[in-house]
MDAnalysis code that builds the backbone (N, CA, C; Angstrom):
import MDAnalysis as mda
import numpy as np

u = mda.Universe.empty(519, n_residues=173, atom_resindex=np.repeat(np.arange(173), 3), trajectory=True)
u.add_TopologyAttr("name", ["N", "CA", "C"] * 173)
u.add_TopologyAttr("resid", np.arange(1, 174))
u.add_TopologyAttr("resname", ["MET", "SER", "SER", "ILE", "ARG", "LEU", "VAL", "VAL", "LEU", "LEU", "LEU", "LEU", "THR", "LEU", "SER", "ILE", "ALA", "ALA", "CYS", "GLY", "PRO", "SER", "TYR", "ILE", "ARG", "THR", "ASP", "SER", "GLY", "TYR", "GLU", "ASP", "VAL", "ARG", "GLY", "PHE", "ARG", "ILE", "ASP", "PRO", "GLU", "ALA", "GLU", "ILE", "PRO", "ASP", "VAL", "GLU", "GLU", "ASN", "ARG", "GLU", "ILE", "VAL", "ASP", "LEU", "LEU", "LEU", "ARG", "TYR", "ARG", "GLU", "ALA", "VAL", "ILE", "ASN", "LYS", "ASP", "VAL", "GLY", "ASP", "LEU", "LYS", "ARG", "MET", "ILE", "ALA", "ASP", "ASP", "TYR", "TYR", "GLU", "ASN", "ALA", "GLY", "THR", "THR", "VAL", "THR", "THR", "GLY", "ASP", "ASP", "TYR", "GLY", "ILE", "SER", "GLU", "LEU", "GLU", "ARG", "VAL", "PHE", "GLU", "MET", "VAL", "SER", "LYS", "HIS", "ALA", "ASP", "SER", "ILE", "ARG", "TYR", "ASP", "VAL", "VAL", "VAL", "LYS", "ASP", "LEU", "LYS", "ILE", "ASP", "ARG", "GLU", "LYS", "ALA", "ARG", "ILE", "ASP", "TYR", "GLU", "TYR", "SER", "TYR", "SER", "TYR", "ARG", "TYR", "ASP", "ILE", "ALA", "ASP", "GLN", "ALA", "THR", "TRP", "ASP", "ALA", "GLY", "ASN", "GLU", "LEU", "ASN", "ARG", "LEU", "GLU", "PHE", "GLU", "ASP", "ARG", "ASP", "GLY", "GLU", "TRP", "LYS", "ILE", "VAL", "SER", "GLY", "LEU"])
u.atoms.positions = np.array([
    [117.272, 27.734, 97.001],
    [117.070, 28.921, 96.225],
    [115.829, 29.685, 96.675],
    [114.780, 28.997, 97.067],
    [113.556, 29.673, 97.490],
    [113.749, 30.414, 98.803],
    [114.611, 29.910, 99.694],
    [114.844, 30.617, 100.947],
    [115.616, 31.915, 100.702],
    [116.494, 31.949, 99.687],
    [117.211, 33.173, 99.343],
    [116.222, 34.206, 98.789],
    [115.310, 33.746, 97.934],
    [114.281, 34.655, 97.400],
    [113.414, 35.215, 98.528],
    [113.083, 34.384, 99.466],
    [112.276, 34.813, 100.598],
    [113.000, 35.880, 101.405],
    [114.294, 35.675, 101.668],
    [115.098, 36.652, 102.420],
    [115.189, 37.964, 101.643],
    [115.432, 37.900, 100.343],
    [115.520, 39.101, 99.518],
    [114.173, 39.838, 99.522],
    [113.099, 39.104, 99.368],
    [111.769, 39.705, 99.397],
    [111.497, 40.370, 100.744],
    [111.875, 39.701, 101.828],
    [111.700, 40.251, 103.169],
    [112.507, 41.527, 103.334],
    [113.768, 41.531, 102.911],
    [114.612, 42.722, 103.013],
    [114.064, 43.861, 102.163],
    [113.589, 43.545, 100.981],
    [113.002, 44.562, 100.117],
    [111.754, 45.157, 100.756],
    [110.909, 44.338, 101.314],
    [109.694, 44.800, 101.987],
    [110.040, 45.692, 103.172],
    [111.020, 45.287, 103.972],
    [111.435, 46.091, 105.125],
    [112.014, 47.428, 104.691],
    [112.792, 47.449, 103.620],
    [113.381, 48.715, 103.169],
    [112.312, 49.650, 102.635],
    [111.295, 49.125, 101.955],
    [110.200, 49.959, 101.468],
    [109.394, 50.496, 102.644],
    [109.129, 49.682, 103.638],
    [108.377, 50.124, 104.818],
    [109.140, 51.195, 105.573],
    [110.463, 51.072, 105.635],
    [111.271, 52.060, 106.347],
    [111.274, 53.401, 105.615],
    [110.973, 53.397, 104.339],
    [110.961, 54.619, 103.543],
    [109.551, 55.189, 103.443],
    [108.717, 54.889, 104.406],
    [107.343, 55.382, 104.397],
    [107.313, 56.895, 104.437],
    [106.137, 57.467, 104.317],
    [106.045, 58.922, 104.242],
    [106.512, 59.592, 105.529],
    [107.179, 60.721, 105.372],
    [107.508, 61.515, 106.552],
    [106.490, 62.649, 106.607],
    [106.192, 63.058, 107.802],
    [105.160, 64.060, 108.014],
    [105.764, 65.342, 108.562],
    [105.086, 66.449, 108.290],
    [105.508, 67.731, 108.847],
    [105.262, 67.701, 110.345],
    [106.271, 68.054, 111.092],
    [106.207, 68.102, 112.551],
    [106.709, 69.458, 113.026],
    [106.368, 69.802, 114.245],
    [106.834, 71.060, 114.817],
    [108.352, 71.129, 114.794],
    [108.999, 70.002, 115.087],
    [110.463, 70.003, 115.164],
    [111.139, 69.880, 113.804],
    [110.373, 70.030, 112.721],
    [110.983, 69.978, 111.395],
    [110.894, 71.341, 110.711],
    [111.262, 72.361, 111.472],
    [111.323, 73.706, 110.910],
    [110.511, 74.746, 111.650],
    [109.689, 74.331, 112.598],
    [108.826, 75.279, 113.298],
    [109.095, 75.315, 114.807],
    [110.117, 74.609, 115.243],
    [110.373, 74.492, 116.676],
    [110.754, 75.817, 117.332],
    [111.283, 76.757, 116.578],
    [111.693, 78.039, 117.153],
    [110.600, 79.097, 117.092],
    [109.424, 78.730, 116.582],
    [108.329, 79.680, 116.458],
    [107.402, 79.500, 117.656],
    [107.495, 80.412, 118.576],
    [106.646, 80.347, 119.768],
    [105.190, 80.563, 119.375],
    [104.290, 79.692, 119.861],
    [102.868, 79.844, 119.599],
    [102.398, 79.220, 118.296],
    [103.265, 78.446, 117.641],
    [102.884, 77.802, 116.385],
    [103.426, 76.384, 116.394],
    [102.512, 75.420, 116.225],
    [102.987, 74.036, 116.210],
    [102.066, 73.168, 115.356],
    [102.570, 71.979, 115.067],
    [101.825, 70.992, 114.304],
    [101.314, 69.954, 115.298],
    [100.034, 69.625, 115.236],
    [99.468, 68.605, 116.114],
    [100.244, 67.304, 115.911],
    [100.694, 66.666, 117.008],
    [101.454, 65.418, 116.861],
    [100.677, 64.314, 116.146],
    [99.357, 64.388, 116.150],
    [98.546, 63.372, 115.476],
    [98.254, 63.707, 114.009],
    [98.639, 64.901, 113.575],
    [98.409, 65.291, 112.180],
    [99.306, 64.468, 111.263],
    [98.751, 64.029, 110.167],
    [99.514, 63.265, 109.179],
    [99.541, 64.052, 107.872],
    [100.372, 65.083, 107.877],
    [100.522, 65.951, 106.718],
    [101.854, 65.600, 106.068],
    [101.815, 64.980, 104.885],
    [103.073, 64.600, 104.232],
    [104.009, 65.792, 104.062],
    [105.269, 65.552, 104.345],
    [106.276, 66.609, 104.267],
    [106.739, 66.765, 102.819],
    [105.922, 67.489, 102.052],
    [106.247, 67.798, 100.664],
    [106.170, 69.318, 100.488],
    [106.826, 69.802, 99.449],
    [106.966, 71.246, 99.246],
    [105.631, 71.985, 99.224],
    [104.651, 71.466, 98.507],
    [103.363, 72.154, 98.389],
    [102.668, 72.267, 99.751],
    [102.741, 71.213, 100.577],
    [102.150, 71.279, 101.913],
    [102.887, 72.291, 102.778],
    [104.199, 72.317, 102.656],
    [104.991, 73.302, 103.412],
    [104.586, 74.726, 103.042],
    [104.306, 74.959, 101.757],
    [103.885, 76.296, 101.327],
    [102.636, 76.743, 102.075],
    [101.668, 75.858, 102.200],
    [100.410, 76.210, 102.870],
    [100.634, 76.408, 104.366],
    [101.398, 75.526, 105.000],
    [101.704, 75.694, 106.426],
    [102.432, 77.019, 106.640],
    [103.381, 77.325, 105.758],
    [104.119, 78.586, 105.877],
    [103.204, 79.791, 105.677],
    [102.203, 79.667, 104.811],
    [101.243, 80.760, 104.634],
    [100.415, 80.977, 105.898],
    [100.020, 79.889, 106.554],
    [99.289, 80.034, 107.818],
    [100.180, 80.725, 108.854],
    [101.444, 80.337, 108.908],
    [102.384, 80.984, 109.824],
    [102.521, 82.466, 109.476],
    [102.635, 82.784, 108.208],
    [102.743, 84.189, 107.775],
    [101.482, 84.965, 108.143],
    [100.314, 84.351, 107.951],
    [99.048, 84.986, 108.327],
    [99.035, 85.274, 109.835],
    [99.421, 84.275, 110.618],
    [99.456, 84.429, 112.080],
    [100.364, 85.591, 112.484],
    [101.542, 85.652, 111.889],
    [102.489, 86.713, 112.226],
    [101.970, 88.084, 111.809],
    [101.271, 88.150, 110.667],
    [100.693, 89.420, 110.229],
    [99.611, 89.888, 111.197],
    [98.818, 88.958, 111.727],
    [97.792, 89.312, 112.714],
    [98.455, 89.868, 113.977],
    [99.441, 89.142, 114.487],
    [100.121, 89.567, 115.716],
    [100.771, 90.932, 115.544],
    [101.393, 91.149, 114.389],
    [102.116, 92.396, 114.135],
    [101.230, 93.496, 113.555],
    [99.945, 93.188, 113.386],
    [98.988, 94.131, 112.810],
    [99.490, 94.656, 111.466],
    [100.029, 93.756, 110.669],
    [100.573, 94.092, 109.356],
    [99.456, 93.998, 108.317],
    [98.678, 95.055, 108.212],
    [97.518, 95.088, 107.328],
    [97.937, 94.900, 105.873],
    [99.062, 95.466, 105.493],
    [99.533, 95.323, 104.120],
    [99.790, 93.871, 103.753],
    [100.458, 93.136, 104.627],
    [100.725, 91.724, 104.338],
    [99.432, 90.916, 104.338],
    [98.521, 91.215, 105.262],
    [97.231, 90.519, 105.268],
    [96.512, 90.719, 103.936],
    [96.489, 91.929, 103.439],
    [95.820, 92.210, 102.159],
    [96.484, 91.466, 101.011],
    [97.823, 91.353, 101.042],
    [98.531, 90.663, 99.963],
    [98.234, 89.168, 99.942],
    [97.865, 88.593, 101.065],
    [97.592, 87.157, 101.148],
    [96.182, 86.784, 100.698],
    [95.308, 87.749, 100.610],
    [93.882, 87.483, 100.392],
    [93.505, 87.758, 98.938],
    [92.719, 86.852, 98.362],
    [92.249, 87.004, 96.990],
    [91.287, 88.188, 96.885],
    [91.320, 88.856, 95.743],
    [90.428, 90.005, 95.517],
    [88.957, 89.616, 95.598],
    [88.647, 88.367, 95.259],
    [87.255, 87.912, 95.293],
    [86.945, 87.106, 96.562],
    [87.699, 87.368, 97.634],
    [87.466, 86.699, 98.914],
    [85.981, 86.794, 99.268],
    [85.443, 85.680, 99.790],
    [84.027, 85.674, 100.164],
    [83.836, 84.721, 101.337],
    [83.061, 85.143, 102.289],
    [82.787, 84.325, 103.468],
    [81.302, 84.389, 103.772],
    [80.700, 83.221, 104.008],
    [79.278, 83.199, 104.351],
    [79.049, 83.014, 105.848],
    [80.122, 83.088, 106.629],
    [80.048, 82.991, 108.093],
    [79.413, 81.687, 108.553],
    [79.512, 80.654, 107.738],
    [79.004, 79.336, 108.123],
    [77.507, 79.170, 107.992],
    [76.840, 80.156, 107.406],
    [75.383, 80.048, 107.245],
    [75.032, 80.082, 105.767],
    [74.074, 79.267, 105.401],
    [73.630, 79.256, 104.006],
    [72.184, 79.722, 103.867],
    [71.499, 79.891, 104.974],
    [70.095, 80.291, 104.946],
    [69.949, 81.782, 104.659],
    [70.915, 82.565, 105.129],
    [70.839, 84.018, 104.964],
    [72.143, 84.546, 104.380],
    [72.038, 85.661, 103.682],
    [73.244, 86.329, 103.190],
    [73.567, 87.562, 104.033],
    [72.784, 87.787, 105.064],
    [72.959, 88.972, 105.902],
    [74.286, 89.013, 106.649],
    [74.903, 87.850, 106.870],
    [76.186, 87.831, 107.577],
    [77.358, 87.533, 106.638],
    [77.120, 87.535, 105.333],
    [78.177, 87.299, 104.363],
    [79.051, 88.547, 104.253],
    [80.314, 88.360, 103.894],
    [81.198, 89.503, 103.713],
    [82.307, 89.161, 102.735],
    [82.923, 90.206, 102.217],
    [84.007, 90.071, 101.258],
    [85.210, 90.894, 101.660],
    [86.061, 91.167, 100.693],
    [87.332, 91.832, 100.955],
    [87.149, 93.243, 101.517],
    [86.150, 93.979, 101.072],
    [85.980, 95.358, 101.554],
    [85.657, 95.388, 103.047],
    [84.826, 94.457, 103.496],
    [84.515, 94.393, 104.934],
    [85.747, 93.965, 105.733],
    [86.532, 93.066, 105.185],
    [87.764, 92.645, 105.866],
    [88.727, 93.809, 106.038],
    [88.852, 94.630, 105.028],
    [89.764, 95.773, 105.122],
    [89.361, 96.703, 106.253],
    [88.074, 96.904, 106.446],
    [87.608, 97.744, 107.559],
    [87.945, 97.105, 108.903],
    [87.772, 95.777, 108.994],
    [88.111, 95.067, 110.238],
    [89.607, 95.165, 110.504],
    [90.431, 94.958, 109.472],
    [91.881, 95.049, 109.648],
    [92.297, 96.428, 110.147],
    [91.727, 97.461, 109.563],
    [92.061, 98.829, 109.971],
    [91.647, 99.076, 111.420],
    [90.450, 98.596, 111.804],
    [89.978, 98.773, 113.175],
    [90.911, 98.052, 114.163],
    [91.285, 96.819, 113.832],
    [92.182, 96.056, 114.700],
    [93.527, 96.751, 114.807],
    [94.056, 97.221, 113.684],
    [95.377, 97.848, 113.722],
    [95.372, 99.123, 114.564],
    [94.240, 99.808, 114.635],
    [94.157, 101.040, 115.410],
    [93.832, 100.802, 116.885],
    [93.061, 99.755, 117.195],
    [92.536, 99.620, 118.554],
    [93.040, 98.413, 119.335],
    [93.516, 97.375, 118.677],
    [93.943, 96.162, 119.390],
    [95.412, 96.286, 119.800],
    [95.709, 95.730, 120.946],
    [97.072, 95.737, 121.478],
    [97.348, 94.415, 122.175],
    [98.594, 94.131, 122.399],
    [99.005, 92.922, 123.128],
    [98.340, 91.678, 122.541],
    [98.448, 91.513, 121.239],
    [97.786, 90.403, 120.562],
    [98.586, 89.119, 120.749],
    [97.890, 88.076, 121.188],
    [98.461, 86.728, 121.269],
    [97.577, 85.848, 120.397],
    [98.206, 85.057, 119.528],
    [97.463, 84.225, 118.577],
    [98.257, 82.937, 118.399],
    [97.892, 81.917, 119.160],
    [98.594, 80.635, 119.118],
    [97.851, 79.668, 118.212],
    [98.600, 78.907, 117.408],
    [98.015, 78.046, 116.376],
    [98.555, 76.628, 116.504],
    [97.640, 75.649, 116.356],
    [98.004, 74.234, 116.258],
    [97.394, 73.710, 114.962],
    [98.252, 73.326, 114.013],
    [97.793, 72.810, 112.730],
    [97.255, 71.400, 112.933],
    [96.045, 71.155, 112.454],
    [95.378, 69.862, 112.625],
    [95.374, 69.014, 111.354],
    [95.149, 69.651, 110.196],
    [95.026, 68.884, 108.957],
    [95.256, 69.815, 107.780],
    [95.618, 69.228, 106.649],
    [95.855, 69.988, 105.431],
    [95.554, 69.090, 104.243],
    [94.822, 69.613, 103.295],
    [94.504, 68.875, 102.073],
    [94.688, 69.811, 100.892],
    [95.304, 69.290, 99.845],
    [95.459, 70.032, 98.598],
    [94.880, 69.179, 97.478],
    [94.046, 69.812, 96.663],
    [93.472, 69.147, 95.503],
    [93.652, 70.086, 94.308],
    [94.698, 69.845, 93.565],
    [95.062, 70.657, 92.395],
    [95.285, 72.105, 92.781],
    [94.378, 73.007, 92.366],
    [94.587, 74.432, 92.641],
    [93.852, 74.921, 93.888],
    [93.322, 73.986, 94.680],
    [92.618, 74.360, 95.914],
    [93.280, 73.671, 97.102],
    [93.292, 74.380, 98.227],
    [93.871, 73.822, 99.448],
    [93.052, 74.302, 100.635],
    [93.101, 73.505, 101.686],
    [92.463, 73.918, 102.947],
    [93.360, 73.464, 104.087],
    [93.420, 74.289, 105.114],
    [94.188, 73.937, 106.298],
    [93.289, 74.139, 107.510],
    [93.184, 73.098, 108.330],
    [92.392, 73.145, 109.562],
    [93.329, 73.367, 110.725],
    [92.937, 74.247, 111.624],
    [93.787, 74.538, 112.775],
    [92.936, 74.989, 113.953],
    [93.528, 74.826, 115.106],
    [92.921, 75.326, 116.339],
    [93.724, 76.549, 116.743],
    [93.032, 77.564, 117.206],
    [93.765, 78.743, 117.657],
    [93.198, 79.247, 118.975],
    [94.080, 79.822, 119.742],
    [93.670, 80.533, 120.948],
    [94.206, 81.953, 120.810],
    [93.446, 82.879, 121.289],
    [93.810, 84.277, 121.115],
    [93.485, 85.073, 122.371],
    [94.168, 86.163, 122.500],
    [93.812, 87.178, 123.485],
    [94.364, 88.501, 122.967],
    [93.655, 89.552, 123.259],
    [94.118, 90.875, 122.889],
    [93.419, 91.912, 123.756],
    [94.081, 93.025, 123.863],
    [93.533, 94.152, 124.612],
    [93.117, 95.204, 123.597],
    [92.005, 95.818, 123.820],
    [91.578, 96.901, 122.942],
    [91.009, 98.030, 123.782],
    [91.113, 99.220, 123.221],
    [90.658, 100.420, 123.915],
    [89.424, 100.974, 123.228],
    [88.395, 101.194, 124.036],
    [87.183, 101.840, 123.550],
    [86.842, 102.935, 124.540],
    [86.737, 104.147, 124.029],
    [86.431, 105.310, 124.870],
    [87.391, 105.394, 126.057],
    [88.662, 105.260, 125.778],
    [89.730, 105.350, 126.777],
    [89.623, 104.313, 127.887],
    [88.952, 103.220, 127.612],
    [88.858, 102.133, 128.581],
    [89.432, 100.866, 127.959],
    [90.398, 100.245, 128.657],
    [91.023, 99.015, 128.169],
    [90.141, 97.816, 128.501],
    [89.956, 96.954, 127.524],
    [89.158, 95.742, 127.679],
    [89.922, 94.591, 127.051],
    [89.751, 93.404, 127.616],
    [90.411, 92.216, 127.089],
    [89.385, 91.281, 126.475],
    [89.803, 90.579, 125.430],
    [88.997, 89.528, 124.835],
    [89.906, 88.325, 124.641],
    [89.353, 87.137, 124.820],
    [90.137, 85.906, 124.653],
    [89.205, 84.778, 124.244],
    [89.772, 83.770, 123.620],
    [88.969, 82.627, 123.231],
    [89.796, 81.536, 122.588],
    [89.107, 80.461, 122.239],
    [89.724, 79.302, 121.615],
    [88.741, 78.788, 120.565],
    [89.210, 78.565, 119.334],
    [88.326, 78.172, 118.240],
    [89.028, 77.200, 117.300],
    [88.228, 76.509, 116.504],
    [88.721, 75.738, 115.372],
    [88.415, 76.537, 114.121],
    [89.286, 76.448, 113.117],
    [89.050, 77.207, 111.892],
    [89.608, 76.466, 110.688],
    [89.124, 76.853, 109.532],
    [89.628, 76.325, 108.262],
    [89.855, 77.510, 107.321],
    [91.076, 77.643, 106.862],
    [91.379, 78.602, 105.809],
    [91.370, 77.847, 104.487],
    [90.780, 78.468, 103.475],
    [90.762, 77.875, 102.145],
    [91.566, 78.764, 101.212],
    [92.351, 78.108, 100.359],
    [93.241, 78.794, 99.435],
    [92.948, 78.347, 98.016],
    [93.284, 79.212, 97.075],
    [93.286, 78.843, 95.662],
    [94.579, 79.364, 95.049],
    [95.086, 78.584, 94.110],
    [96.280, 78.996, 93.374],
    [95.848, 80.011, 92.328],
    [96.358, 81.214, 92.459],
    [96.055, 82.295, 91.528],
    [97.342, 82.691, 90.816],
    [97.481, 82.245, 89.597],
    [98.662, 82.563, 88.784],
    [99.959, 82.202, 89.500],
    [99.977, 80.995, 90.087],
    [101.191, 80.499, 90.729],
    [101.393, 80.960, 92.156],
    [100.413, 81.631, 92.731],
    [100.521, 82.109, 94.113],
    [99.261, 81.720, 94.874],
    [99.438, 81.086, 96.041],
    [98.296, 80.719, 96.863],
    [97.710, 81.961, 97.502],
    [96.382, 82.099, 97.419],
    [95.657, 83.225, 98.018],
    [94.538, 82.675, 98.900],
    [94.287, 83.338, 100.012],
    [93.178, 82.979, 100.905],
    [91.878, 83.416, 100.241],
    [90.947, 82.472, 100.073],
    [89.662, 82.786, 99.443],
    [88.494, 82.693, 100.423],
    [88.745, 82.093, 101.608],
    [87.686, 81.941, 102.593],
    [88.288, 81.527, 103.940],
    [87.588, 81.865, 105.007],
    [87.959, 81.344, 106.318],
    [88.401, 82.349, 107.351],
    [88.514, 83.617, 106.994],
    [88.954, 84.606, 107.988],
    [87.792, 85.076, 108.845],
])
């Protein structure tokens, strides 16, 4: 009788282990999106709330590429605030009004925008969320009838808050 219990316990343990968490991967809904992927080492549980945040990052990326200022504004909280990574000075801090000026400038002067994203990590704690990602970008812009290119590669974190049932970007742009 004890060997039967042992076999049942072993089978139960194996079935529970096989039902371990599944993670969001590029090939689980994002494989057809050129320039957007999930880091293979990221362990982001594949649950609806996490998908919402990943989808918001994808929507943000597409709005940047398409210079869709209206959609960018809709994603950002009215009280958006950024301290530019410095706490010693407030001279480089900015909010939504400064962002709107940047969006308008980009929409008028930037062209051939490429913005590739690799999602690295995502954490949600009640009504707050953050997503870490690496991005590479390039774009052409015209100043005084002269075309110039800019390109780079950076790590970033967007922070979100649930505002009346809708996630809004509150920091990180």
